[in-house]
GUTILUM-663851 format. One record per residue (C-alpha): residue number from 1; y, z, x. Coordinates in Angstrom, 3 decimals. Layout:
N
+-----+----------+----------+----------+
: num :    north :       up :     east :
+-----+----------+----------+----------+
: NUM :        Y :        Z :        X :
...
+-----+----------+----------+----------+
//
This chain:
477
+-----+----------+----------+----------+
: num :    north :       up :     east :
+-----+----------+----------+----------+
:   1 :  -10.630 :  -26.773 :   -4.893 :
:   2 :   -7.324 :  -27.034 :   -3.036 :
:   3 :   -6.146 :  -23.696 :   -4.428 :
:   4 :   -9.488 :  -22.071 :   -3.648 :
:   5 :   -9.342 :  -23.323 :   -0.069 :
:   6 :   -5.786 :  -22.061 :    0.324 :
:   7 :   -6.750 :  -18.651 :   -1.024 :
:   8 :   -9.792 :  -18.367 :    1.246 :
:   9 :   -7.763 :  -19.617 :    4.222 :
:  10 :   -5.007 :  -17.138 :    3.378 :
:  11 :   -7.464 :  -14.264 :    3.117 :
:  12 :   -9.041 :  -15.370 :    6.380 :
:  13 :   -5.804 :  -15.497 :    8.345 :
:  14 :   -4.254 :  -12.449 :    6.756 :
:  15 :   -7.468 :  -10.457 :    6.847 :
:  16 :   -8.421 :  -11.457 :   10.385 :
:  17 :   -5.055 :  -10.768 :   11.948 :
:  18 :   -4.555 :   -7.599 :    9.939 :
:  19 :   -7.956 :   -6.383 :   11.041 :
:  20 :   -6.934 :   -6.871 :   14.670 :
:  21 :   -3.584 :   -5.289 :   13.952 :
:  22 :   -5.072 :   -2.308 :   12.182 :
:  23 :   -7.789 :   -1.663 :   14.739 :
:  24 :   -4.976 :   -1.400 :   17.244 :
:  25 :   -2.469 :    0.513 :   15.124 :
:  26 :   -5.040 :    2.885 :   13.589 :
:  27 :   -6.123 :    3.868 :   17.093 :
:  28 :   -2.506 :    4.487 :   18.039 :
:  29 :   -1.853 :    6.337 :   14.770 :
:  30 :   -4.729 :    8.746 :   15.414 :
:  31 :   -3.512 :    9.398 :   18.957 :
:  32 :    0.057 :    9.950 :   17.763 :
:  33 :   -1.129 :   12.332 :   15.038 :
:  34 :   -2.834 :   14.423 :   17.712 :
:  35 :    0.353 :   14.445 :   19.790 :
:  36 :    2.828 :   15.233 :   17.026 :
:  37 :    2.968 :   18.247 :   14.730 :
:  38 :    2.603 :   18.409 :   10.931 :
:  39 :    6.320 :   19.327 :   10.817 :
:  40 :    7.225 :   15.994 :   12.489 :
:  41 :    5.384 :   14.090 :    9.778 :
:  42 :    6.936 :   16.334 :    7.152 :
:  43 :   10.449 :   15.461 :    8.365 :
:  44 :    9.634 :   11.740 :    8.371 :
:  45 :    8.153 :   11.996 :    4.870 :
:  46 :   11.279 :   13.773 :    3.575 :
:  47 :   13.607 :   11.149 :    5.056 :
:  48 :   11.280 :    8.368 :    3.999 :
:  49 :   11.262 :    9.457 :    0.366 :
:  50 :   14.845 :    8.290 :   -0.211 :
:  51 :   14.819 :    5.462 :    2.324 :
:  52 :   11.683 :    3.860 :    0.917 :
:  53 :   13.136 :    4.161 :   -2.561 :
:  54 :   16.256 :    2.224 :   -1.551 :
:  55 :   14.051 :   -0.297 :    0.273 :
:  56 :   12.448 :   -1.156 :   -3.068 :
:  57 :   15.860 :   -2.088 :   -4.434 :
:  58 :   17.449 :   -3.802 :   -1.465 :
:  59 :   16.279 :   -7.349 :   -2.276 :
:  60 :   16.897 :   -6.957 :   -6.031 :
:  61 :   13.456 :   -8.328 :   -6.937 :
:  62 :   14.610 :  -11.738 :   -5.710 :
:  63 :   11.719 :  -12.166 :   -3.287 :
:  64 :    9.241 :  -12.228 :   -6.170 :
:  65 :   11.505 :  -14.530 :   -8.176 :
:  66 :   11.638 :  -17.017 :   -5.278 :
:  67 :    7.844 :  -17.213 :   -5.190 :
:  68 :    7.399 :  -17.485 :   -8.961 :
:  69 :   10.234 :  -20.010 :   -9.560 :
:  70 :    8.893 :  -23.538 :   -9.998 :
:  71 :   11.678 :  -25.398 :   -8.131 :
:  72 :   14.179 :  -24.403 :   -5.432 :
:  73 :   17.289 :  -26.187 :   -4.171 :
:  74 :   19.657 :  -25.606 :   -1.257 :
:  75 :   22.540 :  -24.193 :   -3.310 :
:  76 :   20.198 :  -21.731 :   -4.991 :
:  77 :   18.958 :  -20.462 :   -1.606 :
:  78 :   22.545 :  -20.183 :   -0.327 :
:  79 :   23.507 :  -18.094 :   -3.365 :
:  80 :   20.467 :  -15.850 :   -2.951 :
:  81 :   21.238 :  -15.394 :    0.754 :
:  82 :   24.806 :  -14.341 :   -0.026 :
:  83 :   23.621 :  -11.901 :   -2.660 :
:  84 :   21.106 :  -10.363 :   -0.262 :
:  85 :   23.701 :   -9.926 :    2.499 :
:  86 :   26.033 :   -8.047 :    0.158 :
:  87 :   23.352 :   -5.844 :   -1.432 :
:  88 :   21.757 :   -4.806 :    1.852 :
:  89 :   25.101 :   -4.003 :    3.457 :
:  90 :   25.923 :   -1.772 :    0.488 :
:  91 :   22.558 :   -0.006 :    0.797 :
:  92 :   23.198 :    0.532 :    4.514 :
:  93 :   26.567 :    2.164 :    3.761 :
:  94 :   25.125 :    4.169 :    0.861 :
:  95 :   22.307 :    5.694 :    2.913 :
:  96 :   24.517 :    6.368 :    5.941 :
:  97 :   27.088 :    8.248 :    3.857 :
:  98 :   24.628 :   10.169 :    1.678 :
:  99 :   22.373 :   11.308 :    4.545 :
: 100 :   24.032 :   14.793 :    4.597 :
: 101 :   23.193 :   15.184 :    0.897 :
: 102 :   19.535 :   14.411 :    1.643 :
: 103 :   19.524 :   16.972 :    4.455 :
: 104 :   21.082 :   19.616 :    2.235 :
: 105 :   18.646 :   18.918 :   -0.600 :
: 106 :   15.616 :   19.644 :    1.586 :
: 107 :   17.533 :   22.232 :    3.631 :
: 108 :   16.622 :   20.307 :    6.789 :
: 109 :   19.677 :   19.323 :    8.919 :
: 110 :   17.503 :   17.172 :   11.221 :
: 111 :   16.982 :   14.690 :    8.392 :
: 112 :   20.662 :   13.681 :    8.423 :
: 113 :   20.662 :   11.810 :   11.732 :
: 114 :   17.146 :   10.463 :   11.109 :
: 115 :   18.250 :    8.899 :    7.802 :
: 116 :   21.437 :    7.474 :    9.336 :
: 117 :   19.527 :    5.760 :   12.130 :
: 118 :   16.918 :    4.396 :    9.717 :
: 119 :   19.672 :    2.951 :    7.513 :
: 120 :   19.996 :    0.161 :   10.101 :
: 121 :   16.806 :   -1.386 :    8.744 :
: 122 :   18.678 :   -2.591 :    5.640 :
: 123 :   20.772 :   -4.926 :    7.791 :
: 124 :   17.535 :   -6.382 :    9.150 :
: 125 :   15.955 :   -6.724 :    5.701 :
: 126 :   18.797 :   -8.927 :    4.474 :
: 127 :   17.627 :  -11.557 :    6.958 :
: 128 :   13.907 :  -11.183 :    6.182 :
: 129 :   13.537 :  -11.631 :    2.414 :
: 130 :   14.056 :  -15.392 :    2.054 :
: 131 :   11.985 :  -16.420 :    5.109 :
: 132 :    9.088 :  -14.250 :    3.954 :
: 133 :    9.273 :  -15.544 :    0.376 :
: 134 :    9.356 :  -19.174 :    1.522 :
: 135 :    6.283 :  -18.685 :    3.707 :
: 136 :    4.441 :  -16.968 :    0.862 :
: 137 :    5.512 :  -19.664 :   -1.603 :
: 138 :    4.029 :  -22.354 :    0.632 :
: 139 :    0.987 :  -20.116 :    1.233 :
: 140 :    1.491 :  -20.402 :    4.993 :
: 141 :   -0.428 :  -17.204 :    5.673 :
: 142 :   -1.227 :  -18.135 :    9.247 :
: 143 :    2.411 :  -17.726 :   10.292 :
: 144 :    2.910 :  -14.669 :    8.092 :
: 145 :   -0.105 :  -12.900 :    9.544 :
: 146 :    0.950 :  -13.677 :   13.123 :
: 147 :    4.378 :  -12.156 :   12.477 :
: 148 :    2.797 :   -9.026 :   10.964 :
: 149 :    0.382 :   -8.725 :   13.872 :
: 150 :    3.145 :   -8.998 :   16.461 :
: 151 :    5.489 :   -6.561 :   14.730 :
: 152 :    2.796 :   -3.930 :   14.108 :
: 153 :    1.538 :   -4.024 :   17.670 :
: 154 :    5.071 :   -3.792 :   19.053 :
: 155 :    5.940 :   -0.878 :   16.779 :
: 156 :    2.692 :    0.886 :   17.564 :
: 157 :    3.197 :    0.664 :   21.323 :
: 158 :    6.779 :    1.947 :   21.096 :
: 159 :    5.705 :    4.839 :   18.853 :
: 160 :    2.897 :    5.816 :   21.216 :
: 161 :    5.037 :    5.651 :   24.363 :
: 162 :    7.758 :    7.795 :   22.821 :
: 163 :    5.205 :   10.289 :   21.468 :
: 164 :    3.618 :   10.644 :   24.905 :
: 165 :    7.095 :   11.218 :   26.363 :
: 166 :    7.566 :   14.108 :   23.926 :
: 167 :   10.158 :   12.647 :   21.549 :
: 168 :    8.467 :   14.094 :   18.457 :
: 169 :    9.646 :   12.722 :   15.131 :
: 170 :   11.906 :   10.200 :   16.887 :
: 171 :    8.850 :    8.313 :   18.098 :
: 172 :    8.131 :    7.578 :   14.414 :
: 173 :   11.765 :    6.649 :   13.727 :
: 174 :   12.174 :    4.162 :   16.578 :
: 175 :    8.675 :    2.781 :   16.005 :
: 176 :    9.589 :    2.038 :   12.392 :
: 177 :   12.837 :    0.300 :   13.360 :
: 178 :   11.139 :   -1.792 :   16.021 :
: 179 :    8.614 :   -3.073 :   13.459 :
: 180 :   11.453 :   -4.199 :   11.178 :
: 181 :   13.365 :   -5.838 :   14.033 :
: 182 :   10.424 :   -7.837 :   15.396 :
: 183 :    9.404 :   -8.769 :   11.851 :
: 184 :   12.887 :  -10.069 :   11.034 :
: 185 :   13.010 :  -12.223 :   14.169 :
: 186 :    9.459 :  -13.505 :   13.678 :
: 187 :    9.914 :  -14.469 :   10.021 :
: 188 :   13.058 :  -16.467 :   10.739 :
: 189 :   11.421 :  -18.300 :   13.628 :
: 190 :    8.265 :  -19.006 :   11.601 :
: 191 :   10.081 :  -20.270 :    8.499 :
: 192 :   12.901 :  -22.030 :   10.372 :
: 193 :   15.218 :  -20.852 :    7.648 :
: 194 :   18.796 :  -21.852 :    8.442 :
: 195 :   21.257 :  -21.501 :    5.627 :
: 196 :   24.909 :  -20.541 :    5.203 :
: 197 :   25.491 :  -17.912 :    2.504 :
: 198 :   27.292 :  -18.822 :   -0.690 :
: 199 :   28.837 :  -15.855 :   -2.462 :
: 200 :   28.435 :  -16.802 :   -6.101 :
: 201 :   25.968 :  -15.793 :   -8.836 :
: 202 :   26.686 :  -18.723 :  -11.166 :
: 203 :   23.419 :  -20.135 :  -12.479 :
: 204 :   21.334 :  -17.153 :  -11.317 :
: 205 :   20.930 :  -15.525 :  -14.727 :
: 206 :   17.223 :  -16.295 :  -15.094 :
: 207 :   16.466 :  -15.187 :  -11.539 :
: 208 :   18.436 :  -11.949 :  -11.928 :
: 209 :   16.676 :  -11.278 :  -15.250 :
: 210 :   13.247 :  -11.718 :  -13.622 :
: 211 :   14.338 :   -9.636 :  -10.643 :
: 212 :   15.601 :   -6.918 :  -12.991 :
: 213 :   12.120 :   -6.423 :  -14.393 :
: 214 :   10.702 :   -6.391 :  -10.873 :
: 215 :   13.228 :   -3.804 :   -9.678 :
: 216 :   12.787 :   -1.553 :  -12.694 :
: 217 :    9.017 :   -1.680 :  -12.258 :
: 218 :    9.342 :   -0.867 :   -8.572 :
: 219 :   11.573 :    2.122 :   -9.283 :
: 220 :    9.102 :    3.502 :  -11.791 :
: 221 :    6.187 :    2.732 :   -9.467 :
: 222 :    7.917 :    4.616 :   -6.693 :
: 223 :    8.486 :    7.621 :   -8.935 :
: 224 :    4.835 :    7.977 :   -9.839 :
: 225 :    3.449 :    7.241 :   -6.368 :
: 226 :    5.982 :    9.312 :   -4.426 :
: 227 :    6.530 :   12.205 :   -6.823 :
: 228 :    4.044 :   14.258 :   -4.816 :
: 229 :    6.122 :   13.907 :   -1.623 :
: 230 :    9.307 :   14.910 :   -3.419 :
: 231 :    7.763 :   17.895 :   -5.199 :
: 232 :    5.783 :   19.230 :   -2.224 :
: 233 :    8.734 :   18.771 :    0.139 :
: 234 :   11.035 :   20.675 :   -2.199 :
: 235 :    8.661 :   23.432 :   -3.364 :
: 236 :    6.136 :   23.893 :   -0.540 :
: 237 :    8.136 :   22.918 :    2.577 :
: 238 :    7.794 :   20.529 :    5.494 :
: 239 :    4.659 :   22.116 :    7.016 :
: 240 :    2.418 :   21.677 :    3.979 :
: 241 :    4.072 :   18.335 :    3.258 :
: 242 :    3.067 :   17.250 :    6.757 :
: 243 :   -0.584 :   18.119 :    6.119 :
: 244 :   -0.521 :   16.409 :    2.740 :
: 245 :    1.305 :   13.263 :    3.858 :
: 246 :   -1.131 :   12.726 :    6.732 :
: 247 :   -4.153 :   13.205 :    4.456 :
: 248 :   -2.706 :   10.708 :    1.972 :
: 249 :   -1.802 :    8.314 :    4.774 :
: 250 :   -5.357 :    8.316 :    6.096 :
: 251 :   -6.930 :    8.040 :    2.648 :
: 252 :   -4.558 :    5.235 :    1.667 :
: 253 :   -4.936 :    3.136 :    4.824 :
: 254 :   -7.656 :    0.860 :    3.385 :
: 255 :   -5.651 :    0.443 :    0.159 :
: 256 :   -2.339 :   -0.260 :    1.871 :
: 257 :   -3.744 :   -2.801 :    4.272 :
: 258 :   -6.097 :   -4.661 :    1.939 :
: 259 :   -3.687 :   -4.553 :   -1.004 :
: 260 :   -1.017 :   -6.047 :    1.222 :
: 261 :   -3.327 :   -8.933 :    2.074 :
: 262 :   -4.489 :   -9.452 :   -1.510 :
: 263 :   -1.011 :   -9.281 :   -3.042 :
: 264 :    0.374 :  -11.632 :   -0.421 :
: 265 :   -2.235 :  -14.259 :   -1.290 :
: 266 :   -2.783 :  -13.514 :   -4.987 :
: 267 :    0.814 :  -13.711 :   -6.230 :
: 268 :    1.488 :  -17.336 :   -5.224 :
: 269 :   -2.104 :  -18.270 :   -6.147 :
: 270 :   -1.819 :  -16.899 :   -9.685 :
: 271 :    1.654 :  -18.403 :  -10.006 :
: 272 :    0.230 :  -21.853 :   -9.298 :
: 273 :   -2.331 :  -21.597 :  -12.146 :
: 274 :   -0.250 :  -19.570 :  -14.603 :
: 275 :   -0.787 :  -22.138 :  -17.396 :
: 276 :   -4.599 :  -21.756 :  -17.326 :
: 277 :   -5.298 :  -18.242 :  -18.636 :
: 278 :   -9.072 :  -18.724 :  -18.547 :
: 279 :   -9.003 :  -19.558 :  -14.864 :
: 280 :   -6.704 :  -16.584 :  -14.186 :
: 281 :   -9.159 :  -14.285 :  -15.992 :
: 282 :  -12.074 :  -15.627 :  -13.978 :
: 283 :  -10.309 :  -15.114 :  -10.652 :
: 284 :   -9.105 :  -11.643 :  -11.640 :
: 285 :  -12.572 :  -10.404 :  -12.580 :
: 286 :  -13.987 :  -11.870 :   -9.395 :
: 287 :  -11.324 :  -10.039 :   -7.381 :
: 288 :  -12.252 :   -6.782 :   -9.156 :
: 289 :  -15.960 :   -7.291 :   -8.415 :
: 290 :  -15.439 :   -8.041 :   -4.744 :
: 291 :  -12.802 :   -5.333 :   -4.351 :
: 292 :  -15.131 :   -2.741 :   -5.907 :
: 293 :  -17.979 :   -3.897 :   -3.656 :
: 294 :  -16.009 :   -2.753 :   -0.593 :
: 295 :  -13.534 :   -0.155 :   -1.878 :
: 296 :  -15.973 :    2.361 :   -3.340 :
: 297 :  -18.294 :    2.678 :   -0.313 :
: 298 :  -15.439 :    2.840 :    2.194 :
: 299 :  -13.311 :    5.419 :    0.354 :
: 300 :  -16.097 :    7.535 :   -1.096 :
: 301 :  -17.857 :    7.344 :    2.245 :
: 302 :  -14.731 :    8.709 :    3.936 :
: 303 :  -14.560 :   11.474 :    1.342 :
: 304 :  -18.187 :   12.510 :    1.847 :
: 305 :  -17.644 :   13.057 :    5.604 :
: 306 :  -14.046 :   14.331 :    5.371 :
: 307 :  -14.567 :   17.609 :    7.321 :
: 308 :  -16.243 :   15.745 :   10.186 :
: 309 :  -13.755 :   12.878 :   10.162 :
: 310 :  -10.577 :   14.983 :   10.169 :
: 311 :  -11.862 :   17.434 :   12.802 :
: 312 :  -12.998 :   14.738 :   15.224 :
: 313 :  -10.047 :   12.373 :   14.761 :
: 314 :   -7.156 :   14.829 :   14.494 :
: 315 :   -8.402 :   18.177 :   15.799 :
: 316 :   -8.592 :   21.714 :   14.420 :
: 317 :   -4.859 :   22.021 :   13.726 :
: 318 :   -5.208 :   19.549 :   10.820 :
: 319 :   -7.948 :   21.428 :    8.894 :
: 320 :   -5.671 :   22.032 :    5.902 :
: 321 :   -5.572 :   18.243 :    5.418 :
: 322 :   -9.353 :   18.045 :    4.814 :
: 323 :   -9.421 :   18.980 :    1.123 :
: 324 :   -6.517 :   16.719 :    0.000 :
: 325 :   -8.048 :   13.876 :    2.003 :
: 326 :  -11.468 :   14.480 :    0.466 :
: 327 :  -10.210 :   14.506 :   -3.122 :
: 328 :   -7.578 :   11.756 :   -2.945 :
: 329 :  -10.052 :    9.360 :   -1.291 :
: 330 :  -12.101 :    9.487 :   -4.497 :
: 331 :   -9.342 :    7.968 :   -6.635 :
: 332 :   -8.138 :    5.323 :   -4.166 :
: 333 :  -10.715 :    2.656 :   -5.236 :
: 334 :   -9.358 :    2.473 :   -8.788 :
: 335 :   -5.821 :    2.559 :   -7.416 :
: 336 :   -6.768 :   -0.522 :   -5.379 :
: 337 :   -8.108 :   -2.234 :   -8.487 :
: 338 :   -4.977 :   -1.232 :  -10.366 :
: 339 :   -2.873 :   -2.818 :   -7.618 :
: 340 :   -4.616 :   -6.150 :   -8.262 :
: 341 :   -3.052 :   -6.255 :  -11.711 :
: 342 :    0.484 :   -6.508 :  -10.345 :
: 343 :    0.350 :   -9.920 :   -8.583 :
: 344 :   -1.689 :  -11.338 :  -11.467 :
: 345 :    0.845 :  -10.255 :  -14.103 :
: 346 :    3.804 :  -11.354 :  -11.987 :
: 347 :    2.151 :  -14.703 :  -11.308 :
: 348 :    1.696 :  -15.181 :  -15.055 :
: 349 :    5.384 :  -14.505 :  -15.554 :
: 350 :    4.668 :  -11.234 :  -17.420 :
: 351 :    6.836 :   -8.663 :  -15.604 :
: 352 :    7.240 :   -6.946 :  -18.991 :
: 353 :    3.554 :   -5.921 :  -19.084 :
: 354 :    3.726 :   -4.853 :  -15.441 :
: 355 :    6.769 :   -2.746 :  -16.336 :
: 356 :    4.889 :   -1.012 :  -19.166 :
: 357 :    1.953 :   -0.278 :  -16.860 :
: 358 :    4.189 :    1.310 :  -14.264 :
: 359 :    6.104 :    3.210 :  -16.944 :
: 360 :    2.923 :    4.981 :  -18.065 :
: 361 :    2.189 :    6.069 :  -14.495 :
: 362 :    5.756 :    7.218 :  -13.868 :
: 363 :    5.585 :    9.462 :  -16.942 :
: 364 :    2.133 :   10.978 :  -16.508 :
: 365 :    1.712 :   11.357 :  -12.732 :
: 366 :    4.909 :   13.298 :  -11.846 :
: 367 :    4.312 :   15.678 :  -14.750 :
: 368 :    0.726 :   16.356 :  -13.682 :
: 369 :    1.776 :   16.857 :  -10.050 :
: 370 :    4.562 :   19.240 :  -11.060 :
: 371 :    1.959 :   21.309 :  -12.898 :
: 372 :   -0.592 :   21.015 :  -10.109 :
: 373 :    1.778 :   22.164 :   -7.348 :
: 374 :    1.461 :   25.702 :   -8.735 :
: 375 :   -1.996 :   25.722 :   -7.112 :
: 376 :   -0.767 :   24.253 :   -3.819 :
: 377 :   -2.198 :   21.123 :   -2.226 :
: 378 :   -5.443 :   21.548 :   -4.161 :
: 379 :   -3.584 :   21.326 :   -7.475 :
: 380 :   -1.653 :   18.223 :   -6.431 :
: 381 :   -4.831 :   16.502 :   -5.249 :
: 382 :   -6.662 :   17.348 :   -8.471 :
: 383 :   -3.748 :   15.908 :  -10.448 :
: 384 :   -4.390 :   12.516 :   -8.834 :
: 385 :   -8.156 :   12.733 :   -9.382 :
: 386 :   -7.977 :   13.752 :  -13.046 :
: 387 :   -4.874 :   12.019 :  -14.417 :
: 388 :   -4.758 :    8.683 :  -12.587 :
: 389 :   -8.065 :    7.485 :  -14.156 :
: 390 :   -6.357 :    7.967 :  -17.543 :
: 391 :   -3.383 :    5.898 :  -16.350 :
: 392 :   -5.782 :    3.227 :  -15.104 :
: 393 :   -7.614 :    3.038 :  -18.435 :
: 394 :   -4.397 :    2.722 :  -20.469 :
: 395 :   -3.068 :   -0.013 :  -18.189 :
: 396 :   -6.356 :   -1.912 :  -18.152 :
: 397 :   -6.329 :   -2.055 :  -21.950 :
: 398 :   -2.987 :   -3.896 :  -21.801 :
: 399 :   -4.154 :   -6.264 :  -19.068 :
: 400 :   -7.333 :   -7.346 :  -20.861 :
: 401 :   -5.235 :   -8.290 :  -23.902 :
: 402 :   -3.072 :  -10.547 :  -21.742 :
: 403 :   -6.138 :  -12.162 :  -20.141 :
: 404 :   -7.962 :  -12.475 :  -23.485 :
: 405 :  -11.006 :  -10.630 :  -22.166 :
: 406 :  -12.618 :   -7.299 :  -23.080 :
: 407 :  -12.468 :   -3.886 :  -21.441 :
: 408 :  -16.233 :   -4.006 :  -20.980 :
: 409 :  -15.772 :   -7.045 :  -18.702 :
: 410 :  -13.722 :   -4.958 :  -16.269 :
: 411 :  -16.147 :   -2.031 :  -16.516 :
: 412 :  -19.084 :   -4.323 :  -15.713 :
: 413 :  -17.207 :   -5.611 :  -12.646 :
: 414 :  -16.981 :   -2.025 :  -11.366 :
: 415 :  -20.078 :   -0.195 :  -12.605 :
: 416 :  -22.781 :   -1.281 :  -10.133 :
: 417 :  -20.820 :   -0.650 :   -6.916 :
: 418 :  -19.750 :    2.667 :   -8.456 :
: 419 :  -23.316 :    3.744 :   -9.334 :
: 420 :  -24.551 :    2.689 :   -5.894 :
: 421 :  -21.902 :    4.663 :   -4.053 :
: 422 :  -22.253 :    7.692 :   -6.343 :
: 423 :  -25.865 :    8.108 :   -5.236 :
: 424 :  -24.812 :    7.642 :   -1.602 :
: 425 :  -22.070 :   10.276 :   -1.985 :
: 426 :  -24.385 :   12.865 :   -3.522 :
: 427 :  -26.943 :   12.458 :   -0.729 :
: 428 :  -24.388 :   12.617 :    2.112 :
: 429 :  -22.501 :   15.535 :    0.610 :
: 430 :  -25.759 :   17.421 :    0.049 :
: 431 :  -26.937 :   16.837 :    3.624 :
: 432 :  -23.593 :   18.099 :    4.945 :
: 433 :  -23.729 :   21.222 :    2.776 :
: 434 :  -27.411 :   22.164 :    3.156 :
: 435 :  -27.869 :   21.528 :    6.849 :
: 436 :  -24.475 :   22.748 :    8.076 :
: 437 :  -23.714 :   19.610 :   10.095 :
: 438 :  -21.502 :   20.358 :   13.103 :
: 439 :  -18.096 :   18.974 :   12.149 :
: 440 :  -17.111 :   18.556 :   15.802 :
: 441 :  -20.156 :   16.489 :   16.758 :
: 442 :  -19.574 :   12.753 :   17.083 :
: 443 :  -23.352 :   12.189 :   16.993 :
: 444 :  -23.601 :   14.012 :   13.663 :
: 445 :  -20.725 :   11.961 :   12.259 :
: 446 :  -22.359 :    8.727 :   13.427 :
: 447 :  -25.672 :    9.802 :   11.861 :
: 448 :  -24.019 :   10.516 :    8.505 :
: 449 :  -22.257 :    7.121 :    8.596 :
: 450 :  -25.535 :    5.309 :    9.327 :
: 451 :  -27.313 :    7.164 :    6.510 :
: 452 :  -24.452 :    6.387 :    4.120 :
: 453 :  -24.376 :    2.666 :    4.954 :
: 454 :  -28.161 :    2.412 :    4.673 :
: 455 :  -28.170 :    4.134 :    1.291 :
: 456 :  -25.401 :    1.944 :   -0.090 :
: 457 :  -26.938 :   -1.293 :    1.131 :
: 458 :  -30.294 :   -0.250 :   -0.295 :
: 459 :  -28.789 :    0.579 :   -3.684 :
: 460 :  -26.763 :   -2.655 :   -3.756 :
: 461 :  -29.817 :   -4.772 :   -3.006 :
: 462 :  -31.603 :   -3.097 :   -5.915 :
: 463 :  -28.779 :   -2.743 :   -8.453 :
: 464 :  -26.244 :   -5.416 :   -7.521 :
: 465 :  -27.924 :   -8.245 :   -5.639 :
: 466 :  -25.745 :  -10.806 :   -7.463 :
: 467 :  -22.644 :   -9.073 :   -6.111 :
: 468 :  -24.066 :   -9.199 :   -2.603 :
: 469 :  -24.621 :  -12.953 :   -2.825 :
: 470 :  -21.147 :  -13.440 :   -4.301 :
: 471 :  -19.605 :  -11.708 :   -1.270 :
: 472 :  -21.778 :  -13.679 :    1.157 :
: 473 :  -20.798 :  -16.929 :   -0.567 :
: 474 :  -17.095 :  -16.052 :   -0.216 :
: 475 :  -17.491 :  -15.232 :    3.480 :
: 476 :  -19.429 :  -18.414 :    4.246 :
: 477 :  -16.846 :  -20.646 :    2.621 :
+-----+----------+----------+----------+
//
């Protein structure tokens, strides 16, 4: 019961504070999107492609190793701290010096200075990894969520102010850096981590081995989730990349925010029960059921009203983003379920299986996107919708073997929310098509949302009443 209480408490604190944070930052994000141009977001996406890739490597997978490791001592933490200081300084130098190469690759000189300024974040990250890992290890999600809330609000305000002042893409750059700065300060205060670095790797073989799997998996994961940005930026240019990146950003918001909460709580939770595979299986299937209960109606609901949503939130200049947003939203629910596999496998000490899962995605998704780009943004979006379900199925087959369950168990955890939302989607989409709903009318949008929610609730109460009570039971406790 202690673990269950910690998990529920963690979800409560993380979820509650992130909800407040996201209500605030989503509002700011929508306003900023209306103020900035697609080209601004295209430039940030181009610079971010390489920067985010290096950010996956900067902590060498050590953060995950710290959480999964059964015992820690002071010397070990000192050695890890020294290693992190060296690696992040090298990444800072690497990005600063190679920024001109990035600019030349995309034929966008503006990217050079943007990348050089953003390289500063690696110096901040070297001081954030251990405090964050220690808080996660102790499952102190109250402090973690407060730090995230503070940093996101600060970054959002700075981004908005600079956007209003007309600083364009630089409002995104300085907003990003401010989030990292406030986060670094907050994590160190919350964890009270004080430690002198020790520059030696003696005795770190096991940790480096574990981290190696983590890093390799992250690199492959980045390839298959960011291949679209790279390919579109290179072949279609910053304008279309701006439309696409914003559509993906909006469609992925529920996944990014909820997955962050779930992974933050699930990894240390699964690590603590890694010896009891039956219990791990039970918790995993429950997570899939509850995740499906919310993910399908939210994402498919967004897809069904995409023309109305994009027009009202962002304005007419973003119309090209409607179709990518509409299609990619359809595949996000199974991407969210797929993301649940990662903390479970890492908690079980099976980074090898996680690596194989990511390897499949990194082989199939970039290839499909490279083919799809010949038909523009439509082709890229269809690549996600048609090929990722195949990736999901192949990976799920490996996971069920590890958990000693059957594929049908996972399908049953998904099927009823899926069937319920499928009926909702067909009705809403048909209403929008047949009656020519005014895409600029807020009243029409509100009406469609009310109809959609009513349909889904009605279907759930008829097809999946057990799932409803399971969610209510979780909320009450």
